[in-house]
DRENDO-919119 format. One record per residue: residue in one letter; x, y, z of N, C-alpha, C in turn. Coordinates in pm, whole numbers, padded with zeros to 5 digits, always signed. Example, Ala and Ser with C-alpha at 12.3 -4.5 7.8 and 13.67 -1.06 7.14 Angstrom:
<recs>
A+01319-00569+00780+01230-00450+00780+01320-00330+00780 S+01285-00225+00708+01367-00106+00714+01290+00003+00787 
</recs>
This chain:
<recs>
M+00572-03262+00048+00480-03154+00082+00387-03128-00037 D+00254-03135-00014+00164-03109-00126+00147-02958-00144 T+00072-02920-00249+00059-02780-00287-00003-02698-00175 L-00106-02747-00110-00171-02674-00002-00075-02651+00114 D+00004-02752+00148+00102-02736+00255+00208-02632+00217 K+00245-02628+00090+00340-02526+00046+00284-02386+00064 F+00159-02368+00026+00096-02238+00045+00096-02198+00193 K+00065-02295+00279+00063-02266+00422+00201-02226+00474 S+00304-02298+00431+00438-02270+00483+00488-02134+00438 I+00449-02091+00320+00493-01961+00270+00411-01847+00329 S+00280-01867+00340+00192-01757+00378+00217-01704+00518 Q+00275-01786+00606+00301-01737+00742+00396-01618+00741 Y+00481-01606+00638+00574-01494+00630+00520-01376+00549 L+00411-01398+00476+00358-01291+00392+00283-01186+00472 R+00272-01206+00605+00214-01100+00688+00303-00977+00689 Y+00430-00991+00650+00519-00876+00644+00503-00798+00514 E+00418-00846+00424+00394-00780+00296+00255-00719+00299 P+00242-00588+00325+00109-00530+00349+00034-00489+00223 A+00073-00539+00106+00003-00501-00017-00146-00527-00006 E-00226-00433-00057-00372-00438-00057-00432-00442+00084 E-00357-00396+00184-00412-00398+00319-00535-00311+00326 T-00625-00343+00418-00751-00273+00429-00747-00160+00530 R-00643-00156+00614-00634-00050+00715-00500+00019+00704 S-00477+00115+00790-00359+00200+00779-00259+00179+00891 G-00242+00055+00934-00141+00028+01034-00179+00069+01174 L-00308+00086+01202-00350+00133+01333-00330+00025+01438 P-00261+00055+01550-00243-00044+01654-00379-00093+01705 P-00384-00216+01762-00272-00302+01794-00229-00395+01681 A-00295-00392+01567-00258-00479+01456-00129-00433+01393 C-00036-00523+01373+00091-00486+01309+00150-00610+01243 P+00161-00609+01109+00109-00509+01020-00041-00523+01000 A-00101-00431+00925-00246-00425+00916-00299-00507+00801 G-00431-00532+00810-00498-00599+00700-00462-00744+00684 V-00414-00809+00788-00362-00945+00774-00444-01039+00859 G-00468-01158+00808-00535-01259+00889-00628-01343+00804 P-00673-01451+00860-00764-01537+00785-00891-01463+00748 A-00946-01493+00632-01073-01434+00593-01184-01491+00679 S-01302-01427+00671-01415-01472+00749-01441-01620+00724 G-01457-01694+00831-01483-01836+00818-01358-01920+00813 G-01241-01859+00804-01117-01935+00797-01083-01995+00932 T-01004-02102+00930-00959-02164+01052-00809-02181+01043 D-00749-02228+01151-00605-02249+01152-00563-02356+01051 E-00657-02439+01009-00625-02543+00912-00629-02492+00769 D-00682-02374+00749-00697-02320+00614-00573-02245+00570 V-00563-02224+00441-00460-02135+00389-00491-01994+00438 P-00393-01923+00495-00421-01785+00537-00462-01700+00417 V-00578-01637+00431-00632-01553+00325-00638-01410+00376 F-00599-01316+00292-00590-01177+00331-00711-01101+00279 H-00764-01013+00364-00871-00924+00323-00809-00811+00242 A-00836-00804+00114-00771-00710+00025-00868-00600-00017 A-00822-00477-00012-00904-00363-00049-00880-00328-00195 M-00986-00329-00274-00980-00293-00415-01023-00148-00433 P-00992-00088-00549-01042+00048-00577-01193+00054-00563 G-01241+00162-00501-01383+00177-00479-01432+00118-00349 G-01341+00057-00271-01377+00006-00141-01418-00140-00137 R-01431-00204-00252-01467-00346-00253-01354-00429-00193 Q-01389-00534-00121-01290-00623-00063-01299-00761-00127 I-01182-00822-00147-01178-00958-00198-01087-01042-00109 S-01100-01172-00120-01010-01264-00050-00889-01289-00139 L-00771-01262-00086-00648-01263-00166-00550-01364-00109 L-00500-01452-00195-00390-01540-00157-00260-01467-00186 K-00174-01458-00084-00041-01402-00103+00061-01515-00093 T+00143-01526-00195+00239-01636-00194+00360-01601-00280 L+00458-01693-00279+00583-01678-00353+00603-01800-00442 L+00667-01779-00557+00708-01893-00638+00814-01975-00566 T+00905-01906-00497+01007-01977-00421+01052-01893-00303 T+01086-01960-00194+01147-01891-00080+01299-01902-00085 V+01351-01964-00189+01496-01962-00213+01533-01822-00261 C+01636-01764-00203+01676-01630-00244+01828-01616-00234 E+01887-01559-00339+02031-01539-00340+02072-01405-00282 R+01973-01320-00252+02002-01191-00189+02009-01211-00038 N+02083-01122+00029+02108-01140+00172+02056-01022+00252 C+01932-00984+00229+01872-00870+00298+01873-00894+00448 T+01911-00794+00524+01943-00812+00665+01821-00834+00753 Y+01701-00805+00703+01580-00815+00785+01491-00931+00744 C+01522-00998+00633+01426-01086+00566+01437-01231+00612 A+01320-01294+00631+01316-01435+00672+01373-01527+00565 F+01376-01482+00439+01421-01568+00330+01562-01534+00282 R+01635-01452+00357+01770-01414+00315+01856-01538+00294 S+01953-01529+00203+02031-01647+00167+02112-01703+00284 G+02151-01617+00377+02234-01663+00488+02158-01719+00605 R+02026-01730+00595+01946-01779+00708+01920-01928+00693 D+01935-02000+00802+01911-02144+00804+01761-02167+00820 T+01693-02196+00711+01550-02218+00716+01509-02309+00601 A+01399-02380+00619+01348-02466+00512+01302-02381+00394 R+01319-02430+00274+01282-02357+00154+01172-02431+00079 T+01090-02354+00010+00977-02408-00065+00977-02348-00205 T+00952-02431-00305+00953-02384-00443+00835-02445-00521 F+00770-02360-00600+00668-02404-00695+00723-02393-00837 G+00682-02481-00925+00694-02459-01067+00579-02370-01112 P+00594-02296-01221+00485-02210-01267+00353-02283-01287 D+00357-02403-01347+00234-02481-01367+00172-02522-01234 E+00255-02567-01142+00204-02610-01011+00141-02492-00937 M+00207-02376-00942+00152-02258-00878+00015-02224-00935 A+00006-02218-01068-00120-02180-01131-00230-02282-01100 A-00198-02410-01108-00299-02513-01080-00344-02509-00935 G-00249-02489-00841-00284-02483-00700-00373-02365-00668 F-00340-02249-00725-00425-02133-00703-00564-02155-00760 M-00571-02208-00882-00702-02226-00945-00788-02324-00867 A-00728-02424-00803-00805-02516-00720-00871-02441-00604 L-00796-02352-00541-00853-02271-00434-00957-02173-00487 H-00932-02118-00605-01025-02023-00665-01156-02092-00702 R-01149-02209-00762-01272-02280-00798-01350-02324-00675 A-01280-02349-00565-01346-02384-00439-01399-02261-00366 R-01385-02141-00429-01434-02014-00373-01365-01977-00242 R-01244-02024-00226-01169-01988-00104-01089-01861-00125 V-01052-01832-00248-00980-01708-00278-01034-01652-00408 E-01025-01518-00420-01071-01451-00541-00954-01398-00624 G-00847-01357-00558-00735-01298-00630-00602-01351-00579 L-00496-01311-00651-00362-01363-00621-00260-01250-00617 F-00179-01248-00512-00059-01166-00503+00059-01261-00517 L+00139-01244-00623+00245-01340-00652+00380-01270-00657 S+00470-01314-00570+00606-01262-00566+00701-01381-00568 S+00828-01356-00538+00925-01465-00538+01055-01418-00473 G+01128-01512-00415+01267-01488-00386+01345-01481-00517 V+01460-01417-00515+01542-01405-00635+01634-01527-00643 A+01611-01612-00742+01689-01735-00758+01735-01745-00903 G+01866-01737-00925+01919-01741-01061+01917-01607-01130 G+01907-01500-01053+01907-01365-01110+01767-01311-01128 G+01758-01177-01134+01627-01113-01147+01558-01144-01278 V+01634-01154-01388+01573-01180-01518+01511-01319-01521 R+01586-01420-01477+01533-01558-01477+01412-01569-01384 T+01421-01508-01267+01309-01515-01173+01186-01446-01231 Q+01206-01332-01296+01092-01263-01357+01029-01347-01467 D+01110-01417-01542+01056-01506-01646+00964-01611-01584 R+01000-01665-01471+00917-01766-01407+00787-01706-01354 L+00793-01586-01301+00671-01519-01259+00579-01492-01377 L+00635-01445-01487+00555-01420-01606+00495-01550-01659 A+00572-01659-01653+00520-01788-01700+00399-01830-01618 A+00406-01814-01486+00293-01849-01400+00171-01763-01433 A+00194-01633-01453+00084-01542-01485+00021-01577-01620 E+00104-01608-01719+00052-01643-01850-00027-01774-01847 I+00017-01869-01766-00059-01994-01752-00195-01967-01689 L-00198-01882-01587-00324-01847-01523-00420-01782-01623 R-00369-01685-01698-00456-01610-01788-00497-01692-01911 S-00403-01763-01971-00430-01831-02098-00482-01973-02079 K-00412-02055-02003-00452-02195-01988-00576-02210-01901 H-00580-02133-01790-00691-02147-01695-00797-02039-01711 D-00774-01944-01801-00870-01836-01829-00909-01761-01701 F-00813-01741-01613-00839-01666-01490-00848-01517-01525 Q-00961-01457-01493-00984-01316-01524-00998-01231-01398 G-00964-01287-01284-00973-01213-01159-00850-01129-01132 Y-00840-01082-01010-00737-00986-00971-00602-01055-00956 L-00499-00995-01019-00363-01047-01011-00267-00932-00986 H-00195-00941-00875-00088-00847-00840+00044-00921-00862 L+00126-00868-00952+00250-00936-00990+00369-00851-00951 K+00463-00914-00883+00585-00844-00841+00685-00832-00955 I+00755-00718-00955+00869-00698-01043+00995-00727-00962 M+01083-00810-01017+01204-00848-00948+01315-00745-00968 P+01402-00726-00867+01521-00642-00886+01604-00695-01004 G+01640-00607-01096+01718-00649-01212+01636-00693-01331 A+01503-00687-01323+01419-00724-01437+01442-00628-01553 Q+01417-00676-01674+01434-00595-01794+01306-00521-01828 K+01321-00413-01908+01204-00331-01941+01098-00410-02014 A+01138-00498-02105+01039-00580-02177+00962-00671-02082 Q+01028-00718-01977+00959-00801-01880+00859-00719-01799 V+00896-00596-01767+00804-00507-01697+00680-00482-01782 E+00701-00457-01912+00586-00435-02000+00497-00558-02007 R+00556-00676-02014+00474-00797-02020+00397-00818-01890 A+00460-00789-01777+00389-00797-01649+00270-00702-01648 M+00288-00583-01704+00179-00486-01710+00065-00535-01797 Q+00093-00616-01898-00011-00670-01983-00091-00781-01915 L-00031-00845-01817-00095-00961-01753-00162-00929-01621 A-00119-00824-01552-00159-00801-01412-00252-00682-01397 D-00326-00681-01287-00406-00565-01248-00323-00464-01170 R-00220-00512-01105-00126-00424-01034+00013-00484-01043 V+00113-00399-01063+00253-00442-01056+00322-00358-00948 S+00424-00416-00887+00494-00342-00781+00635-00393-00767 I+00718-00308-00713+00853-00347-00671+00881-00274-00541 N+00936-00344-00444+00957-00286-00312+01088-00206-00310 L+01076-00076-00282+01197+00005-00265+01266-00025-00133 E+01190-00064-00034+01238-00103+00099+01294+00014+00178 G+01394+00083+00126+01446+00203+00191+01413+00326+00109 P+01418+00446+00170+01381+00568+00098+01490+00623+00007 N+01612+00570+00019+01724+00622-00061+01837+00518-00056 P+01941+00537-00136+02050+00437-00139+02117+00414-00004 L+02131+00519+00075+02197+00506+00206+02121+00410+00296 R+01991+00427+00305+01911+00342+00394+01894+00202+00335 L+01884+00192+00204+01872+00060+00142+01995-00025+00171 A+02112+00037+00177+02236-00038+00201+02233-00110+00336 V+02158-00056+00433+02145-00122+00563+02052-00243+00553 L+01944-00228+00477+01842-00331+00469+01873-00438+00365 A+01926-00396+00253+01948-00487+00140+02077-00449+00070 P+02190-00485+00128+02319-00436+00076+02352-00483-00065 Q+02286-00585-00117+02314-00633-00252+02225-00571-00359 K+02130-00490-00317+02038-00428-00412+02085-00286-00447 V+02053-00244-00568+02093-00113-00618+01968-00026-00630 F+01960+00078-00551+01837+00156-00537+01789+00212-00671 L+01875+00283-00742+01831+00352-00863+01811+00255-00979 D+01910+00173-01008+01905+00089-01128+01814-00031-01115 E+01808-00094-00998+01732-00217-00982+01589-00194-00932 L+01567-00091-00852+01439-00075-00784+01357+00043-00837 L+01418+00161-00839+01343+00277-00884+01322+00277-01035 R+01422+00231-01110+01412+00234-01256+01291+00157-01310 P+01257+00037-01259+01136-00030-01310+01009+00052-01290 L+00997+00125-01179+00880+00211-01161+00880+00325-01262 E+00997+00375-01298+01006+00476-01402+00968+00418-01538 W+01008+00294-01563+00969+00229-01688+00818+00216-01699 V+00754+00181-01589+00608+00169-01592+00546+00300-01638 E+00591+00410-01583+00535+00539-01621+00569+00574-01765 E+00690+00541-01809+00727+00564-01949+00635+00486-02043 I+00607+00362-02010+00520+00279-02094+00379+00335-02096 R+00329+00377-01981+00196+00438-01976+00187+00561-02065 R+00290+00644-02061+00288+00769-02135+00308+00749-02285 S+00384+00648-02323+00425+00636-02463+00343+00537-02543 Q+00268+00450-02476+00197+00345-02548+00052+00337-02503 P-00039+00318-02597-00177+00290-02556-00183+00151-02495 P-00276+00126-02406-00288-00008-02349-00311-00111-02460 R-00232-00216-02459-00244-00316-02563-00203-00453-02509 G-00257-00555-02569-00221-00691-02531-00258-00726-02389 L-00357-00655-02333-00388-00674-02191-00484-00792-02172 W-00483-00842-02048-00575-00949-02008-00639-00911-01877 P-00768-00917-01857-00868-00959-01956-00875-00864-02076 R-00922-00917-02189-00917-00840-02313-01001-00713-02307 Q-01107-00716-02228-01196-00601-02227-01139-00484-02148 R-01032-00507-02072-00975-00397-01994-00894-00307-02087 N-00907-00176-02072-00839-00084-02162-00755+00018-02086 R-00698-00026-01976-00610+00064-01900-00491-00016-01848 W-00380+00054-01833-00262-00009-01776-00285-00037-01627 P-00213-00131-01569-00233-00163-01427-00182-00052-01336 S-00230-00054-01214-00182+00039-01111-00047-00010-01058 T+00021+00078-00983+00152+00044-00927+00155+00075-00778 S+00240+00002-00708+00260+00027-00566+00403-00008-00529 T+00442+00033-00409+00571-00005-00354+00557-00021-00203 Q+00662-00070-00141+00663-00090+00004+00794-00042+00063 F+00784+00017+00181+00901+00056+00259+00903-00021+00390 V+01021-00060+00433+01040-00115+00567+01065+00002+00661 V+00979+00017+00761+00984+00134+00849+01054+00098+00979 G+01161+00169+01011+01227+00152+01139+01341+00053+01138 G+01381+00006+01022+01488-00091+01018+01625-00033+00987 A+01629+00091+00936+01756+00147+00888+01783+00286+00944 D+01719+00321+01055+01739+00451+01120+01698+00567+01030 E+01608+00539+00934+01557+00647+00850+01455+00729+00927 N+01429+00852+00883+01325+00931+00947+01204+00944+00854 D+01096+00997+00908+00972+01006+00831+00984+01101+00714 L+01063+01207+00729+01081+01301+00619+01145+01232+00499 E+01241+01144+00522+01302+01069+00411+01198+00981+00341 L+01120+00910+00420+01020+00820+00362+00914+00897+00284 L+00868+01009+00339+00761+01082+00274+00810+01167+00158 S+00938+01201+00156+00993+01274+00041+00991+01188-00083 I+01038+01064-00072+01036+00975-00188+00892+00936-00222 T+00807+00921-00120+00666+00889-00145+00599+00998-00227 R+00624+01123-00191+00567+01234-00267+00614+01230-00412 H+00742+01205-00433+00794+01196-00569+00724+01085-00647 L+00704+00971-00585+00641+00858-00653+00495+00889-00688 Y+00424+00956-00598+00284+00989-00625+00272+01090-00739 H+00353+01194-00735+00333+01306-00828+00408+01289-00959 Q+00522+01224-00958+00600+01209-01080+00576+01076-01151 L+00555+00970-01076+00539+00838-01135+00398+00782-01121 H+00307+00862-01063+00166+00826-01049+00146+00691-00981 L+00224+00669-00877+00207+00551-00793+00067+00553-00732 S+00003+00437-00726-00129+00429-00666-00124+00422-00514 R-00022+00354-00461-00020+00335-00315+00122+00305-00269 A+00163+00371-00164+00285+00335-00092+00244+00262+00035 Y+00306+00148+00060+00278+00070+00180+00396+00082+00275 F+00363+00087+00403+00464+00102+00507+00455-00019+00600 S+00561-00098+00600+00565-00220+00680+00656-00197+00800 G+00596-00189+00918+00675-00167+01038+00775-00279+01061 F+00899-00242+01086+01003-00343+01108+00969-00432+01226 S+00985-00562+01205+00967-00661+01311+01083-00759+01301 P+01163-00776+01407+01284-00859+01396+01253-01005+01369 V+01332-01065+01283+01319-01206+01248+01440-01281+01303 P+01420-01385+01382+01534-01462+01434+01623-01513+01321 G+01752-01512+01346+01846-01563+01248+01884-01463+01141 T+01851-01336+01162+01891-01229+01069+01980-01130+01143 P+02061-01052+01070+02150-00956+01136+02077-00852+01221 L+01952-00825+01191+01876-00724+01266+01784-00786+01371 E+01810-00911+01410+01719-00978+01503+01715-00913+01640 G+01821-00841+01678+01823-00776+01809+01766-00637+01810 Q+01725-00588+01695+01671-00452+01686+01524-00453+01726 P+01478-00353+01802+01338-00354+01847+01241-00332+01733 A+01121-00386+01748+01014-00363+01650+00972-00217+01655 V+00927-00167+01541+00886-00028+01533+00752-00009+01606 N+00734+00109+01663+00606+00144+01724+00498+00147+01616 P+00391+00068+01628+00288+00065+01523+00227+00201+01493 W+00227+00293+01592+00172+00426+01566+00253+00501+01461 R+00382+00471+01450+00462+00537+01348+00413+00495+01208 Q+00388+00370+01191+00335+00320+01065+00203+00389+01032 H+00116+00401+01130-00015+00464+01111-00001+00610+01070 R+00086+00685+01138+00104+00827+01103+00160+00843+00963 L+00248+00752+00922+00301+00759+00785+00190+00737+00683 Y+00101+00644+00709-00012+00626+00618-00097+00752+00612 Q-00130+00809+00726-00211+00931+00727-00144+01041+00645 A-00015+01062+00668+00056+01167+00596+00065+01137+00448 S+00086+01010+00411+00098+00977+00269-00034+01002+00196 F-00147+00977+00263-00275+01005+00199-00297+01156+00184 L-00248+01234+00280-00257+01380+00266-00178+01427+00144 L-00061+01367+00121+00020+01403+00005-00045+01357-00125 R-00108+01241-00123-00164+01184-00245-00299+01244-00283 D-00386+01263-00183-00527+01293-00212-00575+01429-00166 Y-00505+01494-00074-00562+01610-00007-00490+01741-00038 G-00396+01740-00131-00330+01863-00170-00225+01913-00073 F-00182+01830+00021-00078+01870+00116+00059+01855+00051 D+00155+01933+00101+00294+01917+00061+00378+01889+00185 L+00504+01858+00165+00589+01821+00278+00594+01929+00385 E+00600+02056+00341+00612+02164+00440+00485+02183+00522 D+00374+02120+00481+00251+02128+00560+00248+02026+00674 L+00337+01930+00671+00334+01822+00770+00413+01861+00894 P+00370+01816+01012+00428+01863+01138+00552+01784+01181 F+00655+01783+01096+00777+01712+01133+00842+01777+01256 E+00894+01690+01342+00966+01739+01460+01115+01749+01427 G+01195+01784+01526+01336+01815+01503+01415+01707+01432 A+01387+01580+01461+01461+01471+01400+01403+01429+01265 G+01302+01501+01218+01241+01467+01090+01133+01362+01099 D+01079+01336+01218+00973+01239+01237+00842+01308+01268 L+00731+01242+01235+00599+01291+01272+00572+01258+01419 P+00503+01345+01490+00465+01309+01628+00372+01190+01628 L+00392+01100+01723+00310+00979+01729+00175+01003+01794 D+00162+01112+01870+00041+01131+01951-00064+01217+01883 G-00047+01248+01754-00147+01333+01690-00157+01311+01540 D-00279+01327+01489-00309+01320+01347-00242+01438+01276 P-00163+01415+01171-00094+01526+01104-00189+01628+01042 K-00306+01586+00997-00403+01682+00943-00457+01772+01053 L-00484+01716+01168-00533+01795+01281-00426+01892+01327 A-00300+01847+01330-00191+01936+01370-00179+02054+01274 W-00193+02030+01143-00187+02140+01046-00301+02238+01070 A-00422+02187+01092-00538+02274+01108-00526+02360+01233 R-00477+02305+01341-00464+02384+01464-00357+02491+01452 R-00260+02466+01363-00157+02566+01340-00202+02672+01239 S-00274+02630+01136-00300+02718+01022-00440+02778+01022 L-00535+02715+01087-00673+02766+01085-00714+02831+01217 A-00622+02839+01312-00654+02905+01439-00689+03051+01412 G-00810+03091+01450-00854+03229+01427-00892+03257+01283 A-00899+03155+01200-00933+03175+01058-01024+03063+01012 R-01138+03049+01080-01231+02942+01047-01279+02955+00902 L-01310+02841+00841-01357+02837+00704-01509+02827+00699 E-01571+02911+00618-01715+02906+00598-01749+02794+00499 L-01826+02697+00546-01853+02581+00463-01933+02613+00337 N-02009+02722+00339-02088+02756+00221-02005+02824+00112 R-01881+02862+00143-01797+02929+00044-01664+02859+00021 A-01623+02771+00109-01491+02709+00098-01478+02629-00032 T-01363+02638-00094-01336+02560-00213-01316+02412-00175 R-01316+02328-00276-01291+02187-00250-01156+02169-00183 E-01054+02241-00231-00920+02230-00173-00921+02273-00027 E-00996+02377+00007-01004+02420+00147-01080+02319+00232 L-01189+02265+00179-01265+02167+00254-01180+02046+00290 L-01094+02004+00197-01011+01887+00222-00906+01911+00328 R-00882+02035+00364-00785+02065+00470-00848+02059+00609 I-00979+02045+00617-01049+02048+00745-01057+01908+00804 P-01008+01886+00926-01023+01755+00991-01170+01716+00998 G-01197+01588+00978-01335+01541+00981-01405+01548+00848 I-01341+01606+00747-01397+01612+00612-01302+01540+00518 G-01348+01430+00462-01266+01354+00370-01305+01380+00226 L-01261+01295+00136-01288+01314-00006-01438+01310-00035 H-01506+01211+00023-01651+01201+00002-01723+01317+00069 G-01681+01353+00190-01747+01462+00262-01739+01594+00187 A-01624+01624+00129-01609+01748+00052-01705+01750-00065 E-01719+01636-00133-01808+01631-00249-01954+01650-00209 V-01998+01586-00100-02139+01598-00063-02171+01739-00012 I-02074+01803+00053-02096+01942+00094-02116+02030-00028 I-02029+02016-00126-02039+02098-00248-02171+02071-00321 Q-02209+01945-00332-02333+01911-00401-02455+01967-00330 N-02459+01955-00196-02578+01996-00122-02590+02148-00111 R-02481+02220-00105-02492+02365-00093-02529+02432-00225 R-02526+02356-00336-02574+02411-00464-02724+02435-00459 D-02796+02352-00384-02942+02363-00376-02985+02465-00272 A-02917+02472-00160-02953+02566-00052-02834+02579+00043 R-02826+02692+00110-02717+02713+00205-02726+02611+00318 L-02609+02569+00361-02603+02483+00478-02614+02571+00602 K-02707+02537+00691-02733+02626+00804-02728+02557+00939 S-02748+02427+00945-02759+02364+01076-02660+02250+01093 P-02615+02229+01217-02529+02113+01244-02597+01981+01208 E-02730+01976+01220-02801+01853+01188-02786+01817+01040 Q-02784+01921+00953-02761+01895+00811-02625+01828+00790 L-02523+01882+00855-02389+01826+00840-02381+01684+00895 K-02449+01662+01005-02449+01529+01065-02511+01428+00970 R-02619+01468+00901-02684+01379+00805-02593+01351+00685 L-02506+01447+00655-02412+01429+00543-02290+01348+00583 G-02282+01309+00709-02170+01226+00754-02047+01304+00794 I-02060+01434+00820-01946+01515+00860-01921+01498+01010 N-01796+01473+01046-01757+01452+01185-01739+01588+01253 L-01845+01637+01318-01838+01770+01380-01744+01772+01499 G-01724+01656+01563-01630+01653+01674-01489+01690+01631 R-01454+01663+01505-01322+01698+01454-01324+01830+01377 A-01432+01854+01304-01436+01973+01217-01482+02099+01289 G-01557+02083+01399-01628+02194+01460-01542+02316+01492 E-01422+02297+01543-01342+02412+01585-01278+02488+01470 F-01296+02438+01346-01229+02501+01232-01327+02560+01130 I-01457+02552+01156-01553+02592+01053-01654+02694+01104 L-01712+02766+01009-01830+02848+01029-01942+02788+00945 L-02063+02793+00997-02178+02741+00926-02281+02854+00915 D-02294+02907+00794-02379+03023+00769-02339+03139+00859 G-02207+03156+00874-02151+03266+00950-02143+03243+01100 K-02183+03126+01147-02187+03099+01290-02094+02984+01326 T-02043+02989+01448-01963+02877+01497-02054+02763+01539 I-02000+02644+01545-02075+02528+01590-02081+02530+01742 P-02198+02515+01803-02206+02514+01950-02110+02413+02012 Q-02050+02454+02121-01945+02374+02185-01991+02234+02219 Q-02117+02219+02265-02163+02088+02310-02175+01989+02197 L-02173+02034+02072-02185+01942+01960-02051+01890+01911 R-01941+01932+01972-01809+01892+01922-01779+01744+01941 L-01853+01679+02030-01827+01537+02055-01919+01446+01976 L-01999+01500+01886-02090+01417+01807-02012+01325+01716 
</recs>
């Protein structure tokens, strides 16, 4: 099997890894952000549309150093107990194969992970070797997302941070109880959560140093992933740990991968998760990260899950702003962000434009990109309600 064929054989399973996805799990796509890039064909290496900070998109190759794994995760296509063909790259081969695709302008960045083979420390060393070859031997200065392996050492985490634009480790479950269902050989606190804590400790205690490219002067961002619907967890459990990661460890992004059964695994008979659940979790996680919401603001139902048939921000507004509309000319940024139809950019443009003159007409808001169909029932504009017929704009 040549290098290109290896990439193809591995990439078919990387659809379960939603890192850098461009959407929020909205049906019918499950998981989101996956598929060949524009112009790709079935003969090409699957390339993922990856969302970068600021909204820029790049073509990203997602792959593994090896699909050999000594862990026996109950949902995973690469679990040690599953009868399947295995593929392995050497660090040099991986770096050279990626650079060939990069020079051919087929991919711009790399997401590199691995099965655990020979222990987390040895596997992490091989990942670091591949990254160092890319940066030093091939002078690759593009986007690199590097996985942290369960059981990696703190010094290895620091070195990964020096080489990558993003580092991540998948928590998979929201707590030790749920992780035991999905990955009974992994240790939630010591193997998975602790590396994310190390990242934050390094950020706080050390200035950025030894980074590549040399001109970059900031530590890399961090992310994690949860498997949704595989361990009978509820949304409150998932969002509780997500909130902790955002506020205490400054995680950049939590990804939610809806469970999909894989033949030949212990969970193969379990139904796939409803894609709307994945979507609602993304919506709620953004409210926690960017919009000043807390857990008690979210509309959890009796079993601790979000309703699938409604946007959690809209549910909060209908409960909390009924009979208490917000005047757009006086509302604070924090209040504006609570209004459905007004996002981060919308709040800023409202504040900027009302400095020059009062906002008085729905047409002004429409020009500013405000979704009156969603915001109309919760706002006052110069002391007046928005006419009913404009709610569908």
